[in-house]
BALO-626915 format. One record per residue (C-alpha): x, y, z. Coordinates in steps of 0.5 Angstrom, whole numbers. Each point is the difference from the previous one (the first is absolute). Layout:
// BALO-626915
X|Y|Z
...
// end
This chain:
// BALO-626915
-11|-11|-4
1|-7|0
3|-6|-4
0|-7|0
7|-3|-1
-1|-7|-3
7|-4|2
1|-7|-4
4|-6|1
7|2|-2
7|2|3
-1|7|-1
-6|0|5
5|2|6
1|7|-4
-8|1|1
1|2|7
4|6|-2
-5|2|-5
-5|0|5
4|5|4
1|5|-6
-7|0|-1
-2|2|7
6|5|0
-4|3|-6
-7|0|4
-3|-6|-3
-3|-5|4
2|-7|-2
-5|-7|0
5|-6|-1
-3|-6|-4
4|-6|0
0|-6|-4
1|-7|3
7|0|-4
2|6|3
-1|-2|7
5|-5|-1
5|6|-1
-2|5|5
-5|-1|6
-6|4|0
2|3|7
5|4|-3
-5|4|-5
-5|0|6
5|3|4
3|5|-5
-7|2|-3
-4|0|6
-6|-4|-3
-1|-7|0
2|-4|-6
-5|-3|-5
3|-7|-2
-6|-4|-2
-7|0|-3
-2|-4|6
2|0|8
2|-6|3
0|-3|8
7|1|1
0|7|-3
5|5|3
-2|6|3
4|5|-5
-3|-3|-6
-7|0|-3
-4|-4|-5
-4|5|-5
-7|-3|0
-2|6|4
4|5|-3
-1|-1|-8
-2|8|1
8|1|0
-1|0|-8
-4|6|1
4|3|5
7|1|-3
2|5|-4
5|-4|-4
3|-8|0
7|-1|0
3|-7|-1
7|0|2
3|-5|-1
-4|-3|-6
2|-7|-2
-1|-3|-7
-6|-4|3
-4|6|3
1|4|-6
-3|-6|-4
-6|-1|4
-1|8|0
1|0|-8
-5|-6|0
-5|2|5
1|-6|5
-3|2|7
3|-6|4
2|4|6
-1|7|3
5|4|-4
-2|-3|-7
-7|1|3
1|7|2
3|2|-7
-6|-2|-3
-4|4|5
3|6|0
-1|6|-4
6|4|3
7|1|-4
4|-6|0
8|0|0
4|-7|-1
7|-1|1
3|-6|-2
5|-4|3
2|-7|-3
6|-4|-3
3|3|-7
-3|-6|-4
-7|1|3
0|7|-2
2|-1|-7
-5|-5|-1
-5|1|-5
-5|-2|4
2|5|6
1|6|-6
-7|-2|-3
-3|1|7
3|6|2
-2|3|-7
-7|-2|2
0|4|7
3|6|-4
-6|0|-4
-4|0|6
3|6|3
4|-3|5
7|3|1
6|-4|0
6|2|3
6|-4|-4
4|-4|4
8|2|0
6|-4|-2
5|-4|4
2|-6|4
-6|-4|2
-1|-4|6
0|-6|-5
7|1|-2
-2|3|-7
1|7|-2
-5|4|-4
-6|3|0
-5|-2|6
2|3|6
-5|4|4
0|8|-2
3|4|5
-5|2|6
0|7|-1
-1|-1|-8
-6|-4|2
-3|5|5
1|6|-5
-4|-4|-5
-6|-1|6
0|7|2
0|2|-8
-7|-4|-1
-2|3|7
1|7|-3
5|1|5
6|4|-3
6|0|3
1|7|-2
2|2|7
6|-5|1
5|3|4
-4|6|3
-1|0|7
-7|3|1
-2|3|7
-7|1|1
-4|3|6
-7|-3|2
-6|1|5
-1|5|5
4|3|6
-3|0|7
1|6|4
-1|-1|8
-5|4|4
1|-4|6
1|-8|1
-6|-2|-3
-2|6|-5
4|2|-6
-2|4|-7
1|-4|-6
-4|0|-7
-4|-5|-4
6|-3|-4
0|-7|-1
7|-1|-3
-3|-4|-6
3|5|-5
7|0|2
0|-8|1
-2|0|-7
5|4|-2
5|-4|4
-2|-7|-3
0|3|-7
7|2|1
2|-6|2
-3|-4|-6
3|5|-4
7|-2|3
1|5|5
3|0|7
-5|3|4
0|3|7
-6|1|3
-1|5|6
-7|-1|2
-5|3|5
-5|-4|4
-4|-4|-5
-5|-6|0
3|-3|-6
6|-5|-1
6|3|-4
3|-3|-6
5|-6|2
6|2|-3
0|7|2
5|3|5
-5|3|5
1|5|6
-6|1|4
-2|7|3
-5|4|4
1|7|0
2|5|-5
7|1|3
1|-7|0
-2|0|-7
5|6|-2
6|-4|4
-1|-6|-4
-1|3|-7
6|4|1
4|-6|2
-2|-4|-6
1|6|-5
7|-1|-2
-1|-7|-1
-6|2|-5
-1|1|-7
-7|2|0
-4|2|5
-8|0|0
-4|3|6
-7|-2|0
0|0|8
-5|5|3
4|3|5
-3|4|5
0|8|-1
0|1|7
1|-3|7
-2|2|7
5|5|3
1|-4|6
-3|-7|1
-3|-1|7
3|-6|4
-6|-2|3
-7|-1|-3
-4|6|-1
-6|-1|4
-7|3|-3
-2|6|3
-3|4|-5
3|3|-6
7|-1|-2
5|4|-3
6|-2|-4
6|4|-1
3|-2|-7
7|1|-3
2|-2|-7
4|-6|-2
6|0|-4
-1|0|-8
3|-6|-1
-1|0|-8
3|7|0
6|-2|4
1|-6|-4
0|4|-7
5|5|3
5|-6|3
-1|-4|-7
6|-1|-4
-2|-4|-7
-6|-3|3
-7|0|-3
-5|3|5
-7|-1|-1
-5|3|4
-8|-2|1
-5|6|2
-7|-2|2
-4|7|-1
-8|1|0
0|7|-4
4|3|-5
4|-7|-1
4|2|-6
2|7|2
2|-2|7
4|-6|-3
4|4|-5
2|5|6
2|-6|4
4|-3|-6
4|7|0
1|2|7
2|-7|2
5|-1|-6
-3|-7|-1
1|-3|-7
-7|-2|0
-7|0|4
-6|-5|0
-6|4|2
-7|-3|2
-7|3|2
-1|-3|6
-7|3|1
-2|-5|-6
-4|-6|3
2|-7|-1
8|2|-2
6|2|4
-1|-2|8
-3|-6|2
-1|-3|-6
4|-4|-6
-2|5|-5
4|6|-2
0|6|-5
6|4|-1
4|5|-4
7|-1|-1
4|7|-1
7|1|-2
3|6|-2
-1|-2|-7
-6|-4|0
-7|-1|3
-3|-8|0
-7|-1|2
-1|-7|3
-8|-1|0
-3|-4|6
3|-7|0
3|-4|5
6|2|4
4|-5|-3
-1|3|-7
1|7|3
7|-3|3
2|-2|-7
-1|6|-3
4|4|5
6|-5|-1
-1|1|-7
1|8|1
6|-2|5
3|-4|-5
0|6|-5
3|5|5
6|-5|2
2|0|-8
0|7|0
4|0|6
5|-5|-3
1|4|-6
0|7|3
7|4|-2
4|0|6
2|7|3
8|2|-2
5|-2|6
// end
């Protein structure tokens, strides 16, 4: 997801740097838009460095424009590209211009041009906040559906005491995540996700692997981050970038994945095993490239069943497995749920065209010991959300389960 962060000219503008970081930690991309007055308090370079994106400072460019900023004349498409607009801090002036429909800079133009949800976090002098004009403008915005994050009370930069101080950064970020539909119901959890395939060496240039792209696991990792979790991602070799805030361990073989997962298990409260781990590996890998001299016979041996080993080693963790099946899908999944002592299993029929491997679409059934949830064909992002919904339910059951007598 991507938001635009509008920064207007107040002393609280320096706090916006921390807001950028907090949003990025939740997996949200941030495009910063600064008014001219805001640039008198904090330089655009600060936000360009933090966000990794150029900062939009005006509708039109200039000959002496800095390399880290952009004019928006070619980039009005941002109005359609963002998932939300946040203005923090929002001065009385910006609030008035929003309310009256004035579009005389890029931020106010963006407000009129976007259909995305808008969140406004005011910050100003106490008398300006209490003025009937400001309150009337705020009421206009509320009636339009703008989310107002009420300012706090306390000592203000002007020396006065009262309401008008920018709300706490975490409060502002929580409001943005709420309008984005990103609940924080996994806050405090540490979610260990495995993703992608493994590779089992045949010789220095060949290996056994499978069609897993890692997209399902990466979607779960990103969704868990947005829902407030710390995410540990153990990934096999894939061609996609992991979520920026995830703690990533890269592995290649099944044995390397096993070692990484068991090492991280004590830190985890939830384990979601989406990785397509090789079931077999060559019993002995050749030290030199095998020359083509006709048929080649490989002697294979089974790899360790990581999921079953995790279930045996767990303490209070919730363990969720994934199963790719081509026949007797639900029957085989229920057998794995029981034999591997899992809390839930997510199964999909990979023989279906257009879902599963090498695509952004999936259709799954989530099976726990007392519930079966069908997720018809949809995006892997949506599947990830439904899986995490079940994880939240399972974690609540763990939290209320009676403790064994000492």
